[in-house]
C-alpha positions as CSV (number, residue, x, y, z in Angstrom):
1,X,6.8,-13.2,-7.1
2,X,6.1,-14.8,-4.0
3,X,3.5,-13.8,-1.4
4,X,4.9,-12.1,1.5
5,X,1.7,-10.3,3.0
6,X,-0.2,-11.3,5.7
7,X,-4.3,-10.4,4.8
8,X,-4.3,-8.2,7.4
9,X,-1.3,-6.6,6.1
10,X,-3.3,-6.3,2.8
11,X,-6.5,-4.4,4.6
12,X,-4.1,-2.1,6.5
13,X,-2.7,-0.9,3.3
14,X,-5.7,-0.6,1.2
15,X,-7.1,1.3,3.8
16,X,-4.6,4.0,3.9
17,X,-4.7,3.8,0.0
18,X,-8.2,4.9,0.0
19,X,-7.5,7.3,3.0
20,X,-4.8,8.8,0.8
21,X,-7.0,9.1,-1.9
22,X,-9.8,10.6,-0.5
23,X,-7.7,13.0,0.7
24,X,-6.4,13.9,-2.9
25,X,-9.1,13.7,-4.5
26,X,-11.7,15.7,-2.0
27,X,-9.0,18.6,-2.5
28,X,-8.3,18.5,1.4
29,X,-4.4,17.7,0.4
30,X,-3.6,19.6,-3.2
31,X,0.1,20.3,-4.7
32,X,3.0,18.3,-4.5
33,X,2.0,16.4,-1.2
34,X,-1.2,15.6,-2.4
35,X,0.2,13.8,-5.5
36,X,2.9,11.9,-3.6
37,X,-0.6,10.9,-1.4
38,X,-1.9,9.7,-4.9
39,X,1.5,7.8,-5.7
40,X,1.9,6.3,-2.3
41,X,-1.9,5.5,-2.7
42,X,-1.7,3.7,-5.5
43,X,1.8,1.6,-4.7
44,X,-0.1,0.7,-1.7
45,X,-2.7,-0.5,-3.6
46,X,-0.8,-2.8,-6.1
47,X,1.3,-3.8,-3.4
48,X,-2.0,-4.9,-1.4
49,X,-3.3,-6.4,-5.3
50,X,-0.6,-8.8,-5.6
51,X,0.6,-9.8,-1.7
52,X,4.2,-8.8,-2.4
53,X,6.0,-5.9,-1.4
54,X,9.5,-5.3,-2.6
55,X,10.6,-3.5,0.3
56,X,9.6,-6.8,2.4
57,X,11.7,-8.6,-0.2
58,X,14.5,-6.9,0.2
59,X,14.6,-6.9,3.8
60,X,13.7,-10.1,4.6
61,X,10.4,-9.4,5.6
62,X,7.5,-11.7,5.5
63,X,4.2,-11.3,7.3
64,X,2.4,-14.2,5.4
65,X,2.5,-17.6,7.3
66,X,2.9,-20.5,4.8
67,X,0.5,-23.6,6.2
């Protein structure tokens, strides 16, 4: 997997993932919507860690600019 996400993109995804996790574990959002938010949070966190987004790859989007 070749990196296709910029550091800014990774930070934004991590913040959103933390927010979604807080909403779920804080009991603010429950039920099916809470589970969906938690799944999205995990996906965002994993894509941030690996700096690779499969959807970006399919759409040929790159926010990472190689030197």
